[in-house]
C-alpha positions in Angstrom: 51.0 148.8 -129.2 47.7 149.7 -127.4 46.5 147.6 -124.5 44.0 144.9 -125.4 40.4 144.9 -124.3 40.9 143.1 -120.9 37.5 143.2 -119.2 38.6 141.9 -115.8 39.6 144.9 -113.7 41.8 142.9 -111.3 43.7 141.3 -114.2 44.2 144.5 -116.1 45.2 146.5 -113.0 47.8 143.9 -111.9 49.2 143.5 -115.4 49.6 147.3 -115.7 51.4 147.4 -112.4 53.9 144.8 -113.6 54.3 146.4 -117.0 52.9 143.3 -118.7 49.6 144.8 -120.1 51.0 146.0 -123.4 51.5 143.6 -126.3 48.7 141.2 -125.2 46.9 140.0 -128.4 44.4 137.5 -126.9 42.9 136.8 -123.5 41.1 133.5 -122.8 39.4 132.6 -119.6 40.3 129.1 -118.4 37.9 126.8 -116.6 38.4 124.8 -113.5 39.2 127.3 -110.7 36.7 127.4 -107.8 38.6 130.1 -105.8 40.8 132.0 -108.3 40.1 133.0 -111.9 42.6 131.7 -114.5 43.5 133.3 -117.9 45.7 132.5 -120.8 47.4 135.6 -122.1 49.0 135.5 -125.6 51.5 138.2 -126.5 52.5 139.7 -129.8 56.0 138.2 -129.6 54.5 134.7 -129.7 54.8 133.9 -126.0 51.9 133.0 -123.7 51.5 132.8 -120.0 48.8 131.8 -117.5 47.6 134.4 -115.1 45.6 133.7 -111.9 43.7 136.4 -110.2 41.8 136.6 -106.9 39.8 139.2 -105.2 38.8 139.4 -101.5 41.4 136.8 -100.4 44.3 136.9 -98.0 47.2 139.1 -99.3 49.7 136.3 -99.0 47.7 133.5 -100.7 49.6 133.7 -104.0 53.0 134.2 -102.4 52.5 131.0 -100.4 51.3 129.2 -103.5 54.4 130.3 -105.4 56.6 129.2 -102.5 54.9 125.8 -102.5 55.6 125.4 -106.2 59.3 126.3 -105.7 59.6 123.9 -102.8 58.2 121.0 -104.7 60.3 121.8 -107.8 63.3 122.2 -105.6 63.2 118.6 -104.4 64.2 117.5 -108.0 61.4 114.9 -108.3 58.3 116.8 -109.3 57.7 119.1 -112.3 55.9 122.4 -111.8 55.3 125.5 -113.9 57.8 128.3 -113.4 56.6 131.4 -111.5 57.0 134.6 -113.5 55.6 137.1 -111.1 53.5 137.2 -108.0 51.5 140.0 -106.3 48.8 139.9 -103.6 46.1 139.5 -106.4 47.9 138.0 -109.3 50.1 134.9 -110.0 51.8 134.8 -113.4 52.9 131.3 -114.4 54.7 129.5 -117.3 52.1 128.1 -119.5 52.0 124.3 -119.6 49.7 122.0 -121.5 46.6 120.0 -120.9 47.4 116.8 -119.0 48.7 113.9 -121.1 46.6 111.0 -120.1 48.6 108.3 -121.8 49.7 105.3 -119.7 53.3 106.3 -120.4 52.8 109.7 -118.7 50.9 108.3 -115.7 53.7 105.7 -115.2 56.3 108.4 -115.3 54.2 110.4 -112.7 54.1 107.3 -110.5 57.9 107.2 -110.5 58.2 110.9 -109.9 55.7 110.9 -106.9 57.0 107.7 -105.4 60.6 109.1 -105.5 59.4 112.4 -104.1 57.5 110.8 -101.2 60.3 108.3 -100.4 63.0 110.9 -100.3 61.4 113.8 -98.4 60.6 112.0 -95.1 60.9 114.0 -91.9 60.3 113.6 -88.2 57.5 116.1 -87.7 54.1 116.8 -89.2 53.4 120.3 -90.3 55.3 123.1 -92.0 57.3 126.2 -91.3 54.3 128.4 -91.6 50.5 128.1 -92.2 49.2 128.0 -95.7 45.9 127.8 -97.5 43.5 125.2 -98.9 41.4 127.2 -101.2 40.6 130.5 -99.4 40.8 129.0 -95.9 43.8 128.8 -93.7 45.7 125.5 -93.6 47.1 125.1 -90.1 50.6 123.6 -90.2 51.7 123.8 -86.6 54.5 121.3 -86.1 53.2 118.2 -84.3 55.1 115.0 -83.4 52.1 112.7 -83.7 50.6 112.2 -87.2 47.2 111.1 -85.8 47.0 114.2 -83.6 48.0 116.4 -86.5 45.5 115.0 -89.0 42.7 115.1 -86.4 43.2 118.6 -85.1 44.6 120.4 -88.2 43.0 118.6 -91.1 39.6 117.5 -89.8 38.3 119.1 -86.7 39.5 122.6 -87.6 36.8 122.8 -90.3 34.0 122.4 -87.6 34.8 126.0 -86.6 34.1 127.4 -90.0 30.7 129.2 -90.2 29.5 127.4 -93.4 30.3 124.0 -91.8 28.5 125.0 -88.6 25.4 125.8 -90.6 25.1 122.5 -92.4 26.7 119.8 -90.1 24.4 118.7 -87.3 25.5 118.0 -83.7 25.3 114.3 -84.6 27.6 114.8 -87.6 30.1 116.6 -85.4 30.1 113.9 -82.8 30.7 111.3 -85.4 33.7 113.2 -86.7 35.0 113.5 -83.2 34.5 109.8 -82.7 36.5 109.0 -85.8 39.3 111.3 -84.7 39.4 109.6 -81.3 39.7 106.2 -83.0 42.1 107.4 -85.8 45.0 105.3 -84.6 42.7 102.2 -85.2 41.9 103.4 -88.7 45.2 104.8 -90.0 48.5 102.9 -89.3 51.6 104.7 -88.1 53.3 106.2 -91.2 56.1 108.7 -91.6 55.7 112.3 -92.5 56.7 113.3 -96.1 56.5 116.5 -98.1 53.0 116.4 -99.6 51.5 118.5 -102.4 48.4 118.7 -100.3 45.8 119.3 -103.0 46.7 116.6 -105.5 43.4 115.9 -107.3 43.4 115.2 -111.0 42.4 118.8 -111.8 45.7 120.0 -110.4 47.8 118.1 -112.9 49.0 119.4 -116.3 51.8 118.4 -118.6 55.1 119.8 -119.8 55.9 119.6 -123.5 56.7 115.9 -124.1 54.0 114.7 -121.8 55.6 114.7 -118.3 52.9 115.4 -115.8 53.4 118.5 -113.7 51.6 119.7 -110.5 49.9 123.0 -109.8 48.0 124.7 -106.9 49.9 123.1 -104.0 48.9 123.3 -100.3 52.2 121.8 -99.0 53.0 120.3 -95.6 54.7 117.3 -94.2 52.1 114.6 -93.5 51.2 111.1 -94.6 51.9 110.3 -98.3 48.5 108.6 -98.4 46.9 112.1 -98.1 48.2 112.8 -101.6 47.1 109.4 -102.9 43.6 109.8 -101.5 43.1 113.0 -103.5 43.9 111.2 -106.7 42.0 108.1 -105.7 38.8 109.9 -104.9 38.8 112.4 -107.8 37.8 111.7 -111.4 40.7 110.1 -113.3 41.3 108.5 -116.7 41.7 104.7 -117.1 45.4 105.1 -117.6 45.7 106.4 -114.0 45.1 102.9 -112.7 48.6 102.0 -113.8 49.8 104.9 -111.7 48.5 103.3 -108.5 49.9 99.9 -109.3 53.4 101.2 -110.1 53.4 103.6 -107.2 52.7 100.7 -104.8 55.5 98.7 -106.4 58.0 101.5 -105.9 56.8 102.9 -102.5 54.4 100.4 -100.9 51.7 101.6 -98.5 50.8 99.5 -95.4 48.2 96.8 -96.2 44.6 97.7 -97.0 45.5 101.2 -98.2 42.5 101.5 -100.6 40.1 101.2 -97.7 41.7 104.2 -96.0 41.3 106.5 -99.0 37.8 107.8 -98.2 38.7 108.6 -94.6 41.8 110.5 -95.7 39.7 112.3 -98.3 37.5 113.7 -95.6 39.8 116.6 -95.2 39.1 117.7 -98.8 35.4 117.1 -98.4 35.2 119.1 -95.1 37.1 121.9 -96.8 34.6 122.0 -99.6 31.7 122.2 -97.0 33.6 125.0 -95.2 33.9 126.9 -98.4 30.4 126.4 -99.9 28.1 125.2 -97.1 24.5 124.4 -98.3 25.7 124.8 -101.9 27.6 121.5 -101.6 24.8 119.0 -100.8 26.5 116.0 -102.5 29.6 116.6 -100.5 27.6 116.7 -97.3 26.1 113.3 -98.2 29.6 111.9 -99.0 30.9 113.0 -95.6 27.9 111.3 -93.8 28.5 108.1 -95.8 32.2 108.0 -94.7 31.3 108.8 -91.1 28.5 106.2 -91.0 30.4 103.7 -88.8 31.0 106.4 -86.2 27.4 107.6 -85.6 25.8 106.6 -82.3 23.8 103.3 -82.6 
């Protein structure tokens, strides 16, 4: 069977190298990826897969993503797509379905995530190697103190990125530094757990039958509330409200957890600024609103 008309050169080249270019009957570009391109490939034998491609990114980006999926799946509590192949520029995944937003599925996900967080606690904050959030390095140096880890490796590290340097003023930077100095007053002492690390609603899909599965991880051991903040601060369906209620029943956070969600979400907002700079004006405004109590008076 001749090769299909695949117009993306990276996708075609990587599929050819893997011996997977023949037999493709349809290629559909999938929306949602800000860093990588995603595609649905249908084959003549009736199977279909999801392919992710990336150009001009670190050569180990997809390998580390695949390792993260395997690590999360290996705990036995979270569902992920199976990894079919990985190269420096392509990740081939089992195709799953659009997220099931029924209350039943969100309740089941609350049970899955609460069990995962509760049973993967550790003593240190970090991971065995650095990873990525988007295209940028995620520093995972092991640290004994969670406040130091979050301040140095999840917030202040973005101030060194050129795009952030262009758009954040000296006053903005000082406010972030002041927040980091006072972080023990804002965030209570909590254990480190294995986190997904990029758990916004767009990184949730479903298995056949409706069980919610996770994709695109940026794993490390840190506070469970970091995962919660991503879901809390991203668009979510009404049924997700039941998720938070049940999660808190099964794995309660310290009091006033909802008030901490924007502060913990700063890490994602700063990453967005570091990626897109002036092209993210709404994100810059969000950061300044969260930092408002820490600006000089």
